C-alpha positions in Angstrom: -39.1 0.1 -28.3 -35.9 1.3 -26.3 -33.7 3.0 -28.5 -31.8 5.3 -26.2 -31.1 5.1 -22.7 -28.6 6.6 -19.9 -26.4 4.6 -17.5 -23.8 6.9 -15.4 -23.1 4.8 -12.4 -19.4 3.9 -11.8 -18.5 0.4 -12.3 -17.5 0.2 -8.5 -21.2 1.1 -7.7 -22.6 -1.4 -10.3 -20.4 -4.2 -8.9 -21.9 -3.6 -5.3 -25.6 -2.9 -6.5 -25.7 -6.1 -8.6 -23.5 -8.2 -6.1 -21.2 -8.7 -9.1 -18.1 -11.4 -8.4 -16.1 -10.5 -11.6 -15.5 -7.2 -13.0 -14.6 -7.8 -16.8 -15.1 -4.7 -18.2 -11.5 -4.3 -18.9 -11.1 -7.2 -21.0 -10.5 -6.7 -24.8 -13.8 -6.4 -26.8 -14.6 -6.1 -30.3 -16.4 -3.0 -31.6 -18.6 -2.6 -34.9 -18.4 1.1 -34.5 -16.5 3.0 -37.3 -14.9 5.3 -34.9 -14.0 5.2 -31.2 -16.8 4.9 -28.7 -17.3 8.5 -27.1 -17.8 8.3 -24.2 -15.5 5.4 -23.7 -17.3 2.0 -23.1 -17.6 1.3 -19.3 -17.8 4.9 -18.5 -21.1 6.9 -17.5 -22.9 7.7 -20.9 -26.2 9.6 -20.9 -27.1 9.1 -24.4 -26.3 5.4 -25.4 -27.6 4.1 -28.8 -27.6 0.9 -30.2 -24.2 -0.5 -31.4 -22.4 0.9 -28.6 -20.6 -1.3 -26.1 -22.5 -1.3 -23.0 -22.3 -2.7 -19.5 -24.3 -5.6 -18.9 -24.6 -8.1 -15.7 -24.6 -11.6 -16.7 -23.8 -15.3 -15.0 -21.8 -17.7 -16.6 -18.6 -20.0 -15.5 -15.7 -17.8 -16.0 -12.9 -18.9 -18.4 -9.8 -20.6 -16.4 -7.7 -17.7 -16.7 -10.0 -15.3 -15.4 -10.4 -16.6 -11.9 -12.5 -15.1 -9.2 -11.3 -12.7 -6.3 -7.8 -13.7 -7.1 -8.5 -17.6 -7.7 -6.9 -18.8 -10.3 -9.0 -22.0 -10.8 -12.2 -21.3 -12.5 -15.4 -22.9 -11.3 -17.9 -25.1 -13.3 -20.7 -23.0 -11.2 -22.1 -19.6 -13.0 -20.4 -16.6 -11.5 -22.0 -12.8 -11.7 -19.9 -10.8 -13.8 -20.1 -7.2 -15.2 -19.1 -7.2 -18.9 -19.2 -4.8 -22.2 -21.2 -6.1 -24.7 -22.4 -4.5 -28.3 -26.0 -3.5 -28.1 -27.6 -5.2 -30.8 -28.0 -9.0 -30.7 -26.0 -11.1 -33.4 -27.2 -14.7 -33.2 -24.5 -17.5 -33.7 -25.7 -18.5 -36.9 -25.4 -15.1 -38.6 -23.2 -14.5 -41.6 -22.2 -11.1 -40.5 -22.9 -8.9 -37.6 -24.8 -6.4 -39.5 -28.2 -7.9 -38.4 -27.4 -6.4 -34.8 -28.4 -3.0 -36.0 -32.2 -4.4 -36.2 -32.1 -6.5 -33.2 -31.4 -4.2 -30.3 -34.8 -5.0 -28.9 -36.7 -8.2 -28.5 -40.4 -8.7 -27.5 -41.2 -10.2 -24.3 -44.4 -11.9 -25.8 -42.3 -13.7 -28.5 -38.8 -14.1 -27.2 -39.4 -18.0 -26.6 -40.6 -18.5 -30.2 -38.6 -16.4 -32.3 -35.3 -18.1 -33.7 -33.1 -15.2 -33.2 -33.7 -14.8 -29.4 -35.2 -18.5 -28.2 -31.9 -19.7 -27.4 -31.0 -16.8 -25.5 -34.3 -16.7 -23.7 -33.6 -20.0 -22.5 -30.3 -19.7 -21.2 -28.4 -16.6 -21.8 -30.3 -13.8 -19.9 -28.7 -10.8 -18.6 -29.5 -7.2 -16.7 -28.5 -4.1 -18.4 -28.2 -1.4 -15.8 -29.6 2.0 -16.2 -30.7 5.4 -15.0 -33.5 5.5 -17.3 -34.4 5.5 -20.8 -35.6 7.8 -23.8 -38.6 7.7 -25.6 -40.5 9.8 -28.2 -44.1 10.8 -28.1 -45.8 11.6 -31.4 -48.1 14.7 -30.7 -51.9 13.9 -31.7 -52.3 17.9 -32.4 -49.2 19.4 -34.0 -47.5 18.3 -37.1 -43.9 19.3 -38.6 -43.9 19.0 -42.3 -46.6 16.9 -42.5 -45.9 14.6 -39.8 -46.9 14.4 -35.9 -44.1 16.5 -33.9 -42.1 14.1 -31.8 -41.2 15.1 -28.3 -38.7 13.2 -26.3 -39.1 12.1 -22.7 -36.9 10.7 -20.1 -38.4 7.8 -18.1 -37.0 6.9 -14.8 -37.8 4.9 -11.5 -39.6 7.2 -9.0 -37.6 5.4 -6.2 -34.1 4.6 -5.1 -34.2 1.2 -6.3 -31.6 0.4 -9.1 -32.9 0.0 -12.6 -32.1 -2.9 -14.7 -33.4 -4.0 -18.0 -33.9 -7.5 -18.7 -31.8 -8.6 -21.4 -30.5 -11.6 -23.8 -27.2 -11.9 -24.8 -25.4 -14.2 -27.7 -21.9 -14.9 -28.8 -20.9 -14.5 -32.8 -17.7 -15.8 -34.1 -16.0 -14.1 -37.1 -15.2 -17.0 -39.4 -12.2 -15.0 -40.8 -10.7 -13.9 -37.2 -7.7 -15.3 -35.4 -8.7 -18.1 -33.1 -6.3 -16.6 -30.5 -7.5 -13.1 -30.6 -10.6 -12.6 -28.2 -12.1 -10.0 -30.6 -12.7 -12.7 -32.9 -15.8 -13.1 -30.7 -18.6 -10.6 -30.8 -20.8 -10.6 -27.7 -24.0 -8.7 -28.3 -27.0 -7.9 -26.0 -30.9 -7.2 -26.7 -33.1 -5.4 -24.4 -36.3 -7.0 -23.7 -39.6 -4.8 -24.2 -43.0 -5.2 -23.2 -46.4 -3.5 -23.7 -46.1 -0.1 -21.9 -48.1 0.5 -18.5 -50.8 3.1 -18.1 -49.4 6.3 -18.1 -46.5 5.5 -20.1 -48.7 4.5 -23.0 -49.2 8.0 -23.6 -45.6 8.4 -24.6 -45.2 5.0 -26.4 -46.8 1.7 -26.9 -43.7 -0.3 -25.5 -41.4 0.1 -22.7 -38.2 -2.1 -21.5 -39.1 -4.9 -19.3 -37.7 -3.8 -15.7 -37.2 -6.5 -13.2 -37.2 -6.2 -9.7 -34.0 -6.9 -7.5 -35.6 -10.0 -6.0 -36.1 -11.4 -9.6 -32.6 -10.8 -10.8 -31.2 -13.9 -9.4 -33.6 -16.1 -11.1 -33.5 -14.2 -14.4 -29.5 -14.4 -14.5 -29.4 -18.0 -13.5 -28.7 -20.0 -16.8 -29.7 -23.3 -14.8 -33.5 -22.0 -14.5 -34.4 -23.4 -18.1 -38.1 -24.0 -17.4 -39.9 -22.4 -20.2 -43.1 -21.6 -18.0 -41.0 -20.1 -15.2 -39.2 -17.9 -17.8 -42.3 -16.9 -19.5 -43.9 -15.8 -16.1 -40.7 -13.5 -15.7 -41.3 -12.1 -19.1 -44.8 -11.3 -18.3 -43.8 -9.4 -15.3 -45.6 -6.0 -14.8 -45.9 -3.7 -11.9 -47.2 -0.3 -13.1 -46.5 3.0 -11.1 -42.9 2.6 -10.7 -41.7 5.1 -13.3 -41.8 9.0 -13.8 -41.7 10.4 -17.3 -40.7 13.9 -18.3 -40.3 16.0 -21.4 -36.6 17.0 -22.2 -34.8 18.9 -24.7 -34.5 18.0 -28.3 -30.9 17.8 -28.2 -31.0 14.0 -27.3 -32.2 13.2 -30.6 -28.3 13.4 -31.6 -26.2 10.6 -30.6 -23.3 12.8 -30.8 -24.7 14.9 -28.0 -24.0 13.6 -24.3 -24.1 14.7 -20.6 -26.4 15.0 -17.8 -28.2 18.3 -19.1 -30.0 16.0 -21.6 -32.1 14.7 -18.6 -33.1 18.4 -17.5 -37.0 19.1 -18.0 -37.8 21.0 -21.2 -39.3 24.3 -20.4 -42.9 24.5 -20.8 -42.9 27.3 -23.4 -40.9 25.0 -25.8 -43.7 22.1 -25.6 -46.3 21.9 -28.5 -48.8 19.4 -28.4 -47.5 17.3 -25.6 -49.6 15.0 -23.9 -48.9 15.0 -20.1 -48.6 11.0 -19.2 -50.0 11.5 -15.9 -53.2 13.5 -16.7 -53.8 13.1 -20.6 -54.0 16.9 -21.0 -52.2 18.5 -23.9 -49.6 21.0 -23.1 -48.6 23.7 -25.5 
């Protein structure tokens, strides 16, 4: 699974890295959070949890009032956009948005079969920019109150290539909402996960599906609707791109934030931790 991640790049950097034509992060968006999002949506966040509004790259025709690069005319061609979407996919047929709390991940192996994700997998695919993600490893040797001790890790690319999770997005309309209010619509996203590669499987058995830049265009293009081609992208794997390091336990609270969350945990704080590279037990 992927239940926490970090994304600290500026919007300007994301526009450049992902060759985005239309920045819509300033558009009004619906939030399902009980309190104002902190840090604010669209800014650096080092501890992103489900239900937050997150930055997402997608391609779809812009609405007439949006235009592109100062042009007031909207095209029927899909345009690459940066938007804020709620993390936790809510299918259009849902009775209410609460279902999104259980659908922040979608398994690559079943995306094209599950009713909740099938339509999005065929025509509403997205990229979720990130610095890396957090995962919790269950200790094979140390228990706390009868359960395996859980050690958080931060996992990131070992090179300078921008990281992007494969995602799926949907739109849900509030039947009680005002048709003139853009917040009547909830746009939501799920992160696609796949089997963890060797090494990372010592931390957790799942990991986000991370596509390479040369595949971003095909993944985002809604005109690519061939099931076999999409299935091939969902099956993508390239082991060896990531590094994993144990970090402090403060990341377990979604209220804690900041770049210090990624600082490697001191060796003396590790108990029964399995080294992802060697398989050796630390502490």
